[in-house]
N, C-alpha and C positions, 0 to 999 in steps of 0.2 A: 920412382918419380918424386920429384919436390912439387907438391901441389899447394897452391894458395886456396884455401877454403874461406870464402866470404860467408858471414853469417854462422860460423863454426860454432859459437856459443848457444845458438838456438837449438829447438827440438830436432828438426831433421839434420841440421848442420853437425851437431854434436854426435849423432848416430854414424854419420858419415865419417867424421874425423876418428872415432873409435875404431870403425872397421878398416879404414885405410891404414892406420898405424898398427893395430893388433892383428889383423887378418892378411894384409896386403903388402906391409912393410914399407909404404910410402913415408917420405918426409912431409909433415903437414905444417903449414904455417896459417894459423886461424887469423883472420882480420874480422873483428867484431867491434861494434860501437857501443856495446853492452846497454841497449836500451831495456825496458821493463822486461822483455821476453828473452833476453840473453842472460845466460847463467854460467858462471866459470865452474860451479860444482858439477855440472853435466860433463865436464871434461876432467874432472879428477881421476877417473880410471886411466888416463893417458898422459896426465899434466907433467909426471916426472919422467916420462920416457924422452930419451935422447933425440928422437925423431920429431919432437913436438916443439913448436914455437907460438907464441901469442904476440899479437899487436892489436892494442886498442885503437881503432881508427873508424871514421865515418867513410864509407865508400864514396860519398860526394866529394871529398876531399882529394882534389886532383893531385896535388903536389905530394900528398901523403901516399896516395896509391902508386905514383911513379917511383917513389922511394922504395917502396916494397918490392917492386919488380927490380930495381937496381941493386938492392942489398941482398936479396934471396936468389935472384935468377931463376924463377920456378920453370917447370917443364909444362904446367898447366894451371888453369884457374877453374875451380868448381864453384859457380856463383848461386849461393842461395841466400845472401842477405835480402831481406825484404820485410816490409809491413805486411802482415799476411792474414790478419784476423778481419773477416768480411764485417762482422759488427762494428769493429771501430771505424773502418773505412766509411760507415753511413754517416757517423758525426764528426769524423776528422779526417777528411779526404786529402788534405794538404800534405800530411806526412808521407802518404803512400805515393803521391805524385813525385815528391822530393826523393824519396828512397828509391822506388822501384823503377821510376823512368830517368831522372837525372843521375842517380847512382849507377844504373847500369850502362847509361851513355859514358859516364866518367870512367867505368872499368873498360869499356870497349876500346876507348880512346887511348888509354894508357896500355892497353894490350898491343893496339895497332902500333904505336910508337916503340913498344919493346921489341916488337918482331921486326920492324925496319931496321933497328939498330943492331939486332941480334939474328942476321940471316941464317946462321946455322940450326936455328931452333925450328927446323923442318917438321918435327913430330910434335910440336906444341898442340894443346887443345884447350878450347874455352867451352866448358860444359854450362849452359844456362838452364837453370832448373826453374820450370814454370808449373803451371797447374791446368786441370781439366776444365777450371772454370772459365777459361777465355773462350770455350766453345758455346757457352751458353747453356740453355735447358734442353733436354731431350723429353720426347713424349714417353709413352708406356712401352714402346719398343725401339730398337736400334742402339748403336754404340758409337763413341767418338772414335774416329780413326785420325791418323796424322794429316788427312787430307780434308777433315772437316772444317765447314767455314767458320770463322770466329764470328761470336755473338755475345760479347760480355754484358752482364746485367748490372754488376755493383761497381762502385768506385775501385775496390781492389781488383776485381777482374779486368777491368778496363786498364788500369795501369800495369798489370801483368801482360795483357795483350799488347800494350804498347811496347813494353821491353822486348816481348818476343819479336815484334816487327824490327826494332832497332837490332837486335842480335842478327837477324836474317839479312838486314841491309849491309851491316858491317862485313858480313861473310861475302856477300854478292859484290859489293862495291870495292872493299878493300881486301878482300882474300883473307880476312881474320878467320881461323879454322874453328867456326862455332858449331857446337852440336846442342840442339834444344831437345829437353825433356820436359814432357806434359804428365803430371802425376795426378791419381785420384786421391781421396781424402787419407791422409796418414793418422796413425794412432800408435800408442805404445808408451813405454817408459820415458821420462823426462819431458813430456808434454805440458806446456804452460796451462794452468788450471782455468782458463777462460774457454777453452775449446769443448764441444759437446761431451766427449767421453771422459776426460779427466774431471770436467765440472760435475757430470753426473755422479762419478765414483765418489768424489770427496764430499759432496753435498749429502749423498746417501749415507756416507760414513758419519757424518756430522747430524744425521736426521735432519736436515734441512729439506725444502721443497725441490723437486726435481722439475725445472721448468722446460716445456717442450713447445716450440714454436707451431702455432696453427693446430692442426689436428694430428701432426706427426707423420704425415704420409709421404713427406720429401724423402727421396732415395738418393743414397751415396753409395759408390763403390769404395771399400775400405781396404787400405794397404797398411800392412804392418811396417813400422819404420825400418826395422833391420832389413826386410825384404828390399825395401826403397834403397837403402844403402848399398846393398849388394849389386842391385841394377846399375847405380851410379858408377860403381867401380868397374863394371863390364863396359858401360858406355865409354868411360875414360879411357879403358885399354882398347877396345874394339870397335867402338862407334866410328862412323865415318863423317868427316866434316860436312856442313850443309843438310844434314840429315836430321829429321825429328823422330824421336822414339817416345810412344806413349806408354806410360807405366802403370798397370793397375793390378789389383788383387783379386779380380773375378770373384768380389764378395759383395754384391749388391745387398743393401739392407735399408728398410725404412727407418726413419729416425727413431719412432716409436718402439720398433722392434730392438734397436741398439739399447735404448734405455731399460727395457724389459730383461734384456739379456744380462745387462750389468747388475740389475736387481737380483735376477737368479743367481749369479755368481756370488753375490754378496750373501744371499740367503744360504748358500751352500758352505762358504768360507768363514762366516762370522757366527758366533754363538749367541744368537739373538732370536726370539721368538717372533718378534714383529716383522712382518714383510716390507721388504723396502720398496716395493711397487707402490704401496699406499702412500708414498711421498709424491708420486707424479702429479704435476699440476700443468695445465694447458694455458699457454699465454698468447697474446695477440701475435700475429705472424710478423716476421721481419719484411721490411720493403725490398722488393726485387728478389725475392727468395725463389731461386730456380728449383723445379719440381723434381728433376732426376739427372743424375750424372752416371755415365757408365763408359769404362774404358775398353777399346779392344787392343789388348797387348800383344796380339799376334805377331806383329813385326819384331818386337824386342825378343820375343820368345823363339821365333824361327830363325832370326838372323844372329842374335848374340848369345842364344842358348838359356836365357833367364827365365824363371818361372817362380811366382811366389811360393813360399814353403808354408806359410801359416794360413790356416783357414780362419775365417772369422771366430768361430767356436774356440780354436786353440789361442788365437791371439788375444781375444778380450779376456780370457781367463788369466793369461800371462800378465796382462796389462792390470787387471783388477787386483791380482796377488802383489804386483810391484808397488802399487799405491798403498796397499794395506801395510807393507813392510817399510816403505820409505816416506814416512811422515816428516823425517829430518830434511828431506828435499822439498817437499811441497808446503808444508806448514809455514815456513818464513814468508813464503811468497803469498800464501793466504792472509796472513797477519798484516803484511805491509804493503802489499800491491793490488791484491784482487780479492774481493770478499764474496765472490760466487753468484753474482747477478748475471742475466743474459744482457748484453751491451746493444743489441741491434734495434731497440725501440725508440732510441732518443729523439729521432726526427720522423718517426712513423706518423 
């Protein structure tokens, strides 16, 4: 297939592109605006491949998006481009509205027009990649299912919920063959160092404080990014238009336990006597911080035959090892873009 991957230079997007080209043999056209979180070095392993093309473009640029469809005549779109960091959405929500809502609308409209003009594209798919955060917060028990009620808490999750509703509406009203996925928290190599896991790893390596929101009791289901990429490959191949698939790792962890696991890995992998968990500091909680997310991945496991391969223990060790070995990737970002603070307290 020839697949347009929006946000393909980002964390999840680059993993998807690497998987699609190296493992599935798809032609991939990366469309990315290259904001602070977009990094072409994440695509270096496939950049010289004949199946790879890159277009620097804002997904809100309607004419630019239409030209992508006209020039490449894709068989599918996998839509990952988004402003995605909850902390940033608290103090800068306008960018989230523009990219996540207006950008998704622009892509859906361009797809609709493309399919009207190319009626032979009967097997076209538009995979809209979203988040479990649209469902809000769980109590101590229960799981998010595809039928769970939407109840977003942050500007980020509200804009992703809006984009989900647009995607569903364009399927029901115009027949655009949309498939929606809602995933749990991703982690792994090439993640921009503002998110909890890479932030903790790098701060610990540099002997800086390890800030934990509140008392660290917030629970997330952790999904290794390569497992997510495999899931999206299956959804693209075998998923049904109009359906939603929740993708989770079945790896629930409290935030404080995640930080302790990272410290234990670093204690094991680095030849230092000082324990890294002594760097942990507790900071004021972020506004609107949901207590618990957990995904019921039974539908995608049963219907498409996907299951996460990485446990949290194996995935976190692989991730920490990667950051230890790849300062060439993260150090320029650390020096030029992001200095290692938590960003969710600006409007607290």
